[in-house]
matplotlib code that plots the C-alpha trace (Angstrom):
import matplotlib.pyplot as plt

x = [0.1, 2.9, 4.4, 1.0, 0.6, 4.1, 3.8, 0.0, 2.1, 4.6, 2.4, 0.1, 2.9, 5.2, 2.8, 1.5, -1.9, -1.5, -0.7, -3.1, -5.5, -4.4, -3.6, -7.0, -8.3, -6.9, -7.0, -10.8, -10.6, -9.0, -11.6, -14.3, -12.7, -11.8, -15.7, -17.3, -14.9, -12.8, -15.2, -18.4, -16.7, -18.6, -17.0, -18.1, -15.8, -18.1, -19.7, -16.1, -16.2, -20.1, -18.5, -15.9, -17.1, -18.5, -15.2, -15.2, -17.6, -14.5, -11.2, -12.7, -12.7, -9.5, -8.1, -9.6, -10.3, -6.8, -6.2, -7.8, -8.3, -5.0, -3.6, -6.0, -5.5, -1.9, -1.9, -0.2, -2.6, -1.6, 1.5, 0.1, -2.4, 1.4, 2.2, 2.2, -0.7, -4.8, -7.0, -8.3, -4.9, -4.5, -7.4, -6.7, -3.5, -4.7, -7.4, -4.9, -2.9, -5.9, -6.5, -3.1, -3.3, -6.4, -5.4, -2.6, -4.5, -7.3, -4.3, -3.3, -7.2, -7.1, -4.9, -7.3, -10.0, -6.8, -5.4, -9.3, -9.9, -6.7, -8.6, -12.3, -14.5, -14.1, -16.3, -13.9, -15.9, -18.3, -15.2, -13.1, -16.7, -17.3, -13.4, -14.0, -17.3, -15.7, -13.1, -15.3, -17.5, -14.5, -13.0, -17.1, -16.2, -13.0, -13.9, -17.0, -14.5, -12.7, -14.9, -16.2, -12.2, -12.7, -15.4, -13.4, -10.2, -11.1, -9.7, -11.9, -14.8, -14.3, -13.8, -16.9, -19.3, -17.9, -18.7, -22.5, -22.7, -21.1, -23.8, -26.6, -25.4, -25.2, -28.8, -30.2, -32.0, -33.0, -34.4, -36.3, -39.2, -39.7, -40.0, -43.6, -44.6, -47.5, -47.5, -47.6, -44.4, -42.2, -43.4, -41.4, -38.7, -37.8, -37.9, -35.0, -33.2, -33.4, -32.8, -29.5, -28.7, -29.2, -26.6, -24.3, -24.5, -24.2, -21.2, -19.2, -20.0, -20.6, -23.0, -26.4, -28.3, -26.7, -27.9, -31.4, -31.7, -31.0, -34.1, -36.1, -35.6, -35.9, -39.1, -41.1, -39.8, -41.4, -44.7, -45.0, -44.7, -47.2, -49.7, -49.4, -49.8, -49.7, -49.3, -45.9, -44.8, -46.3, -43.6, -40.8, -38.6, -38.4, -37.6, -34.7, -33.4, -33.2, -31.3, -29.3, -27.1, -23.9, -24.0, -27.0, -25.9, -23.0, -25.0, -25.9, -22.6, -22.4, -25.5, -23.7, -25.2, -22.9, -24.7, -22.4, -24.9, -24.3, -20.2, -21.2, -23.2, -20.2, -18.0, -20.5, -20.6, -16.4, -16.7, -19.5, -17.3, -14.7, -16.1, -17.6, -13.9, -12.4, -15.1, -14.7, -10.9, -11.8, -13.7, -10.7, -8.0, -9.8, -11.4, -8.9]
y = [0.2, 2.4, 1.9, 2.7, 5.3, 6.3, 5.8, 8.2, 11.2, 11.0, 10.9, 13.9, 16.0, 15.5, 15.5, 19.2, 18.0, 18.6, 21.7, 23.2, 21.3, 23.2, 27.0, 27.1, 26.2, 28.6, 31.2, 30.7, 31.0, 34.0, 35.3, 34.4, 36.0, 38.8, 39.1, 37.9, 39.0, 42.2, 44.2, 42.9, 43.1, 39.6, 37.8, 34.5, 32.4, 29.9, 32.0, 31.6, 28.0, 27.7, 29.8, 27.7, 24.3, 24.4, 24.3, 20.9, 20.4, 20.8, 20.2, 16.6, 15.1, 16.8, 15.2, 11.5, 11.1, 9.5, 7.7, 4.0, 4.9, 5.6, 2.5, 0.3, 2.2, 2.0, -2.4, -1.2, -2.2, -6.2, -5.4, -3.3, -6.9, -8.9, -6.8, -9.3, -6.8, -6.9, -4.9, -3.4, -2.2, -1.0, 1.2, 2.5, 3.4, 5.6, 7.5, 8.5, 10.0, 11.8, 12.8, 13.8, 16.3, 18.1, 17.7, 20.3, 23.7, 22.8, 23.2, 26.3, 27.5, 26.8, 29.5, 31.8, 31.9, 32.7, 36.1, 37.4, 37.0, 39.5, 42.1, 41.3, 38.8, 35.8, 32.8, 30.0, 27.2, 27.4, 28.7, 25.2, 23.1, 24.2, 23.5, 19.9, 19.5, 21.0, 18.7, 15.0, 17.0, 16.8, 13.3, 12.3, 13.4, 12.2, 8.5, 9.1, 10.5, 7.6, 4.6, 6.7, 6.0, 2.2, 2.0, 3.3, 3.5, 6.9, 10.1, 12.2, 10.1, 9.3, 13.2, 13.6, 11.4, 12.1, 16.1, 14.7, 13.3, 16.4, 18.6, 16.1, 15.7, 19.4, 20.3, 16.9, 18.8, 21.8, 18.9, 17.4, 20.3, 19.0, 15.4, 14.0, 13.3, 10.9, 7.3, 6.4, 9.2, 7.4, 3.7, 4.9, 6.8, 4.2, 2.1, 4.1, 3.7, -0.2, -0.6, 1.7, 0.1, -3.8, -3.0, -1.7, -4.6, -6.5, -4.8, -5.4, -9.0, -10.2, -11.9, -11.6, -13.4, -11.2, -7.9, -9.8, -10.8, -7.6, -6.6, -8.6, -8.1, -4.4, -4.5, -7.0, -5.1, -1.7, -3.8, -5.3, -1.3, -0.3, -3.1, -3.2, 0.9, 2.7, 6.1, 4.7, 5.6, 9.4, 12.0, 9.2, 9.4, 13.6, 13.4, 10.8, 13.0, 15.9, 13.6, 12.3, 15.7, 16.1, 20.0, 20.3, 18.6, 21.1, 24.1, 23.0, 23.8, 26.7, 28.1, 27.5, 24.2, 21.2, 18.4, 15.0, 13.3, 14.8, 13.9, 10.6, 10.7, 11.8, 9.1, 6.2, 7.8, 7.6, 3.8, 3.0, 4.1, 2.5, -0.6, -0.3, 0.2, -2.5, -4.9, -3.1, -3.9, -7.2, -7.9, -6.8, -8.7, -12.2, -12.2, -10.1]
z = [0.0, 0.8, -2.4, -4.4, -2.3, -3.1, -6.3, -6.9, -5.1, -7.7, -10.4, -8.9, -8.3, -11.2, -13.5, -12.1, -11.7, -8.1, -8.3, -10.3, -8.0, -5.1, -7.1, -8.4, -5.0, -3.1, -5.5, -5.2, -1.4, -2.0, -4.0, -2.1, 1.5, -1.5, -2.3, 1.4, 4.4, 3.2, 0.8, 2.3, 5.5, 7.0, 9.3, 8.6, 6.8, 6.2, 3.2, 1.2, 2.0, 0.6, -3.0, -3.1, -2.9, -6.5, -7.9, -7.1, -10.3, -12.2, -9.6, -8.5, -12.3, -13.1, -10.1, -10.4, -14.3, -14.3, -10.7, -12.7, -15.8, -17.2, -15.4, -17.6, -20.9, -20.7, -19.4, -16.4, -14.2, -14.6, -13.3, -10.3, -10.0, -10.1, -6.3, -3.8, -2.4, -1.9, -4.2, -1.4, -0.4, -4.1, -3.8, 0.1, -1.5, -4.3, -2.4, 0.1, -2.5, -3.0, 0.4, 0.6, -1.9, -0.9, 2.3, 1.8, 0.4, 3.1, 5.7, 4.1, 4.0, 7.9, 8.4, 6.6, 9.9, 12.6, 9.8, 9.7, 13.8, 14.2, 12.6, 14.1, 15.4, 13.8, 15.8, 15.0, 16.1, 13.2, 10.9, 11.5, 12.0, 8.5, 6.8, 8.6, 6.5, 3.6, 3.6, 4.2, 1.3, -0.9, 0.3, -0.7, -4.1, -4.6, -4.2, -6.5, -9.0, -8.0, -8.7, -12.0, -13.2, -12.5, -15.1, -18.3, -19.5, -21.1, -19.0, -20.9, -20.7, -16.4, -16.6, -18.7, -16.3, -13.0, -14.3, -15.2, -11.6, -9.2, -11.4, -10.6, -7.0, -6.3, -7.9, -6.6, -3.9, -6.4, -8.9, -6.6, -6.7, -10.1, -9.8, -9.7, -6.0, -6.7, -6.0, -10.0, -10.3, -7.4, -8.7, -12.3, -11.0, -8.2, -11.3, -13.1, -10.4, -9.3, -13.5, -13.2, -9.8, -11.3, -14.2, -12.0, -10.5, -13.6, -14.6, -11.1, -10.8, -15.0, -13.9, -15.7, -12.3, -9.3, -12.0, -12.7, -9.1, -7.6, -10.0, -8.7, -4.9, -5.6, -7.4, -4.9, -1.8, -3.6, -5.1, -1.6, 0.3, -2.7, -2.0, 1.5, 1.1, -1.7, 0.2, 1.5, -2.2, -2.3, -2.2, -1.8, -4.6, -3.8, -0.4, -1.2, -4.0, -1.4, 0.7, -1.2, -2.3, -0.2, -1.1, 1.0, 3.8, 3.9, 3.6, 7.7, 8.2, 6.4, 8.5, 11.5, 12.8, 13.3, 11.6, 13.1, 10.9, 7.5, 8.1, 9.1, 5.8, 4.0, 5.8, 4.6, 1.1, 0.9, 2.5, -0.1, -3.4, -2.1, -1.8, -5.0, -6.3, -5.1, -6.8, -9.9, -9.8, -8.1, -11.4, -13.6, -11.7, -11.9, -14.9, -17.1]

ax = plt.figure().add_subplot(projection="3d")
ax.plot(x, y, z, "-o")
ax.set_aspect("equal")
plt.show()
């Protein structure tokens, strides 16, 4: 794992991607601080973090598009799989490299509230609580981007899919307002989600039976709920979409509330997508 981590860090810092990622993040932080904390004379540094969180939509795909896709396109994944380490260690090593690349600019960002507190009243617990949530948000999005990179050998395709996924997550809460809250609308939407999950399982397991089994079990669960009490499904899909957004949960911290459940949700997203990464690599490792 240490060898994978060292290799990935050298790749990032020799290819300038880590520098570009950190520079853009710090530049937008500076712009946000200028707009909110200096020009508008607002003491809330968390507004700056809310302002720059949208940059993840572009920065995360840039940072993650090569991490798995490049190994596959250059056929170096065969060499990687020949190392005396498990697939889990490979995934963790690569994810830790992303964590370190992201941690460095975040550590610099931590200096901003201290600097502003010298010239005005800054509520440091709220500022640093929001920075912690910002860090978890970034890691969750990086894990998503890493999984997308596992699915293709094309870096441009990985970046494009990742941008679309980030945009959906960013506007998920807003889109929920336009989704039908009727029972029929929820059933149609849930059916589409079930089909997507079945396709993902089919891809990861390379088994038609597994994909069909997941679809049948989930469809049976929805049918049972509908037959038991159809009103259960009313507004279910919009509610689920409203809960999915990582950015919406981050806004809770921006509003001054330290929401532990949001951090737990971010951690769950990280673990979930890293698990999917392991499964995707296991499929390639043993099935070629």
